C-alpha positions, 0 to 999 in steps of 0.5 A: 299362618296366612292363607297362601292361596293365590287369586283365581285366574277369573279375578285377574281379568274381567272379560267381556263375553261377545255373546252378550251383544245382540248385534253382529257388527256396529254397522247395525247400531245407531250412533250414540250422542257422544256424551256417554256418562257425561250427564252432569257436565251436559246439564252444566253446559246447558245451564250456563248457555241458557243463563242470561245474566252476566258472569255465567260463562262456562269453563269445561274441564276434564282430562285430555281425550275425554270428548269434552270438545266434541260434546261442547260443540254439539251442544252449542250447535244444537242451541245456536241453530234455534237462535236468531242470526245476529246483526252485521257489524260495519264501521263508517267514516266519522265526518266529524272526527276522522280518528273515531270511526262510527259503528253501524249495526245492520240486520243480517245480510244487509251489510254486504248489500250496503257495501255493494251499493256504496262501491257502486256509488263510488265507482260512478261518483267521479264520472258523475261529478265531472259530467255535472261540472262540465255540462254546457249550462253550468259552464255558461253560467259560471262564465257568465258570472265571471264575465259579469264580475270582470265587467263590473270591475272594469266599469268601476275603474273606467268610471273612476278614470273618466271622473278624474280626467275632468280634473286633469288627472289620468288613471294609468295601469302599470305592471306594478298596479294603478297610478294617477298622473297629471295631464296636459292637452289630454296627454300625461305630463312628463316628469320634467314638465311637471317639475317645471310647474310653479310650486303652487300649481304642483301642490294643487295637482298633488292634492288632487292626485291624493284625493283620487288615490283615496277613492281608488283605494276604496274601490280596490278594497271593494273588489275582494267582496265582489270576488267573494260574492262571485265565488259564492255565486259559483259555489251555489251554482256548483251545489245546484248542479252537483246536488241532483247528480249526487242525489241521483246516485244515492237514490237507489241506496236510499230506497233500499235502506229507507227502513234504516235511519242510521243508514239514511243519516250516513247517506246524508253525511256522504252527500254533504261531504261529496258536495262540500269536497267538490265545491272546495276543489279537493274531491278531484285532486286526491291521490290513490296512495292509500288503497288497501285493495287495488280495485278500490278508488281510495279518492273516495275511501271515506264513503266506503262501508267497512263490513267488519262481520258479515252474517249473510250466509249464517244460520242461527247464532254463530259458534266460533272456535279461535284456535290461535287466541292471540290478543289481535285475533281475539279483540281485533286489530287496526292495521297500517300502511306506509305512506312516504315513510310514515305509518297511516291508517283509516277505518277500512284497515280495521280487522275483526277479532273472534269476539266480533265474529262470535258476538250474538252467539258463542265463542269457544277458546282453549284455556291453556292457549289463551293464557299463553298469549300476552295480554289476551287473557286480560283483554278478554276479561276487560271485554266481558266486564265492560260488556263491549268490545273495544279495538285497541292495540295492546300498548294502548290498552295498557296505557304504554303508548301515546302514538296517534291511532284510530279509536273505533266506536266500541261494539256492545258485547252479547255473547257466551264464552266457553273455555275448555281446559284441564282441571289444573288450569281451572283450579289455578285460575280459581285460586289465583285470579279473583275475577275468574270466579265472577266471570266463569260461574259455571264449571262443566266437569267431564267424567273420566270413566263410568261403571262397567255394567251390561247396559253401559257396555251396550252404550259403549258399543254405540259410542264405538259405532259413532267413532267408527262412522265419524272416522270412516272406519270398517264396522267393528265386529262384536268380538272386537267390541268386547276386546275394546271394552276390556281395553277400556277397563284397563285404561280406567285402571279398574275392571269395574269401570270403562274409560271415557277417553275417546281419544285413546279409544279412537286411536286404537280403533283406527290402528285395528282398522288398519290391520283389518284392511290389510287382511282384506276383512269387512269388519274389525274383530278381536284378533285385529284389536290384539294385533294393534295392541301388540304392534303398539307395544312393539313400537314403544318397548325400547326402554322396557326391553333395555331394562329387562336386558340389564336385569338378565345380563346382571347389570341390574341386580334383581333376584328371582330365586333363593332367599335373603334377609333385608332384601326384597323386590319392589315394583315401580312404574315408569311413564314415557310419552304416554306409555306406562311400563313396570319393572322390579327394583331391589330394595334393601334394609339394614338394622343396627342398635340405635335410637329409633331412627329410620334413615331414608337414603333416597330422601337424604340424597334428595332423590326421594319425593315428598310422598315417598318420604311420607311413606317412610315416616308412616312405616317408622311410626307403625314400627314404633307404635307396634313394637316400642309402646312400652320400651324405647325403640333401640334400633337404627335402620337404613332403607334404599332403592338399589341401583336407582339413579333417578328421583323416586316418588310415591308411597307404593313401595312403603309396604316393600320397605317395611317388609325388608326392614322387618326381615333385616331386623329378625334375619328371617329371609324373604323369598326372592321369587316374590315381588311386592307393591302396596302402601301401608298406614300407621296401623299396618293396613295395606292400601291401594296403589296405582299401576298394578297391572304394569307392575305385575306384568313387569315382574312376570316378563323377567320371571318368564325370561328366566324361566317360570317354575311355578313358584314366582308371584307378586303380592298386591294390596287386596284393595287393588284386586278390582283394578286387575286387567292383566295381559292374557299371557299373564292370566294364562300363566296363572291359570296353569299354576306357573305364576301367582298373584297374592292379595294381602290386607295387612303387613302380617299377611304380606310377611307370611307370604314372603317368608313362609313364617306365621306372623303371630297374633297376641292372645287375650293376655297379649302373649305372642306365640313363640316361633312366629314373626312378631315374637321374633321381632319383639325378642330382637327389639328387647335384646337391642333395648337390653344391650343399649341399656347395658351399654349406657350403664357401662358408659355411666360406670366408666364416666363415674370411675374417671370422675373419682380418679380425677377428683381423688375420691 
């Protein structure tokens, strides 16, 4: 018979002795760096950041709350602090193609200086232009040129009039223009007098008038050229008077940026455009309808400097985290203003994206948020592949829109992108996106836990000191540290490991700090941690309380005493809102003569998941391999979770199902004071399962509510003993002999514990001792096989007799 001795209380919970710590509170401890147990991930991040080749961007993966964000930012800031500050990025008006603004890169801090200089230039430009053009010398010069031109025209006409008068022709000016008329006694001849002249004389006069008309036409044709010459002279005069004025305004700007050829070239272009516009007369006629900022005089907006990224206050390379990585926030965008019902834009309406702000440094993005934004993932990949940041609307980037918009010059991209996400996201991208592996060659995988050694427990205490100071909490007493260490093992579901989920640890420390402050304490101790855990359990126990009540009032049928064949208490775990609860569930099995089929009712009703169905198939294979090697398995069985109305998943109930099936087959009753959990393989070996603490505690709560009598217990896999971190009340009950935990390695051991019947091992000749469980199983199966053969023979005989009667034999 299997050893029925339960596990000792020391195996149910691995305690942490506060006396192992040399400190009194965490106040005396130095902070931990925050990367406890993450040496591999830290090495990967540092390697990815140091690699200068393309494609070595970093994907940081790990479970939520593992501290991957904090560690990543710490490493980034450490590295960025020693790197040079990247240049400022500016956009300028393109005087050749207004729709294609030009990029200007300036040393850090020079961008804001240039923008300020140009704003001053714009403010002073209008008055300076007006003063130059309104100066007395210039006005006199222009008036002199215009007067000289007018006198020249008048002299030419007067000379022409004097010449024609010698031939009896007078040049007259009318509202319709110049005309020639014959004269008599130096007076214009009236039409009546002219008509009274002889025909020969009239024709002679008309011929002379025609000749003079041709000469007048030639003279008038010369007038536009004279006027153009005058206009050019005036233009030269204006350029000569404007040039020094504009040059004077730009002198200080040039001197301040004489070491930057690109800026000097821009200032040359500005000077030319100012003078050209002023000379054309368009400079002072523009309207201020396009002002993106009220104080800016957009009459001269093309002379402004659009400071896209300003690093004047930066120290080291930038580290940028974009919390909302939409396409526009990531790539940048071009805004528009409405003018007279139309949307218009100019280079001052270009807005930087996170890629611009992080250029020359590091950009950190949340992978899941990035992938949830339309076009953002493709936009990021396109930028990383091309090595440049090109601002274009999503429709333009996809080639969907033909609308006219700006085409800013692309910014050369020189940055590292760090994506932070879950492991599932990383593996999905690696499998389904061929470009992902080429761009993100470095994976930094964060550990979920570390071994629980004395040294690591001390390091864990330093981590608590860091978290307490960071959240401005009370120091934690060493008794509180010991209790937090124990809870970390429970979170890791392994008494030999410590969870690295710093989020859960921080939350528990904050809640314990709340209770300590309410008590007026100066440090958080074990009692306050226990109070926080108890309060958290009360806040979340609506569902388990309702489940327990349904068992106590008989709504859900669960037996904790007596015995019954084919019925067993299995254990399940429910996860709701991050909390885990365990409770028992009744599993029943029925057996009848058949052809070796084991019907999983959960699977047949589509309530059983794939892993649960796999577990049932495995136990069926074990049954056939052990008991039907030399004969057909002549039974049919049915397995079901009673009163289960939700999907069932996992194979942790396969041991319970197999035990129920063996009990139903042999009619050896199972003692209902036990509950059992574990999975089984094809050799009958019991395998580890998850949630063992919650499962045990769920059955314990039911037994406690009904009254512990020292007989109740739970059967678990031996491989799960190392995962035990049970509640203190459960451990105390076990120490007092009121509750028991049995660890088994095989199905035979489990059946011996559950039924009290020896399993029975075959001797050297393969003979199983009588009175044992396995002997009973073999006997029942042999009887079923014989009955099945007899039934088959009788059916065959009946068919033969019927055949003979039918054919008259």
